Structure formats: structure tokens, C-alpha cells
N, C-alpha and C positions, 0 to 999 in steps of 0.2 A: 326673881332673884337677879342681883347685879353681879356680873363677872368682875373680879378684882385681879389686877395685874400688878405685882410688886415692881416698883421703879427704883432703880439705883439713885442715890442722892448725888447726881452729877449733872452739871449744866454744860451744854456745848454752845459755844459762841461763834458767831460769824460777824465780822466787822469789816466794812469796806467804804471807800470813797468812790463815788460814781459821778461822772460828768453829767451836766445838766440836761434835762428835758423839761417840757412843761409839767408842772406839778400834778395835774390831773392824770397825765400819761404815766408818770412815775408811780403814783398811787395804784393805778390799774395794773401796772407791771408787778408791783409788790404783791397785790392781791392774787394775781395769777400764779406767782411763784409760791406763795403760801398754800394756795389751793392744790397746786401740783404736788407739793411736798406732803400733803395730807394734814396740814395744820387745821385746827378748829378755831375760827375767829369768834370770840365771845363778844368783843366790843371794839369799835374803832372810834377814835377821837382825834380831832386836828385843830390847829390854830394857825391863822394867817396873820403875820405881824403887820401893823398899820402902814409902815413904809415899805418894807420888803423883807422877805424871809417866810419860812413855813416850817412847821413841825407837826408830826403826827405819831400816833402810837396804836398798835394793835395789841389788845389783850387776848392772848391765846390760851386755850385749855392746857397747852403744853408749855407755856411761859409767856413771852412778850417780844415785840419787835418795835423799834423806833426808826423814824426817818426824819432827818433834819436837813433843810435846804439853806445853804449859805449863798445868798444872791450875789454878793460882791465878787465871789469866786466862781459862781455858776456851777456849784457842785453840791452833791448830797452826801451825807454820812448815814449809813445804815448800820444798825446793830440788831442782830437776831439772837436771842437766847432761848434755848429749848432743851428739853430733857431727853430727846431722842436723836441719837447720832445719825441714824439713817434719814430722818426727816431733814435735818440740816444739810446732809449731803445732797439730797434731792433738790432742796432750795437752791444750793450753789449750782447744781447741774442745770436748773431751769434758767436762772438769771443770766448765765453765760449765753444762752440762745438769743437774747435780745440785742446782742452786738454792742452793748454799752462799754465804755472805757471804765474798767474797774481796777481799783488799787486795793487789793485785799490786805488787811492788817492782821492776820492771824499770827 
């Protein structure tokens, strides 16, 4: 028997600009933050642009997250959408521990 938990039809968003790091480092940081927060990653996909730039997306059981790198300005835009307020709070709590320069857009 599968346990069912009713979920309120509400999405919690976290959007921020983050100063650059190597792309592989940033993806690892995002994976660590998602894991710490308890998110379940169903799929990860990414694309490196031919000249410069990068984008990737995590499909989560609880919604999704995207990371976009703007090489000319050496910064990333992240957007996390999830249906659990506590998980989003834990994600924010963890990302701060990396000492990145973060401009939150909430």
C-alpha cells in the first residue's frame, strides 16, 4: 500500500543571481544543496553553448530547478520551484554556507 499525503496547490520559488565559479563546481554545489534540502532528483539535463554560456535543469519529484550561466557577466541565475516551503528554506540555508555572492530576487 502506498502512503498518500495531500499537498496544497502552492509553489514556493527561490530566485537569485550568483557570481561565477567554474560550471562543474556550481552544478556540484546545486546538487549538494538539493540533496541537503531533501529534494528527489528525477532527471538532470544540461547544454553548453558553442561559444560560451551554459544552462541546465533538474527535474525534481517536488518540481524543478534551473541554472543559467551568463559568461559575459560571469554570473549565474538560479530558479528553484518546489511545493514544500521547508525544503526551499533548507536549500537557501545550505547555499549560504558556500560563501557565494548571492543577490536574492524574492
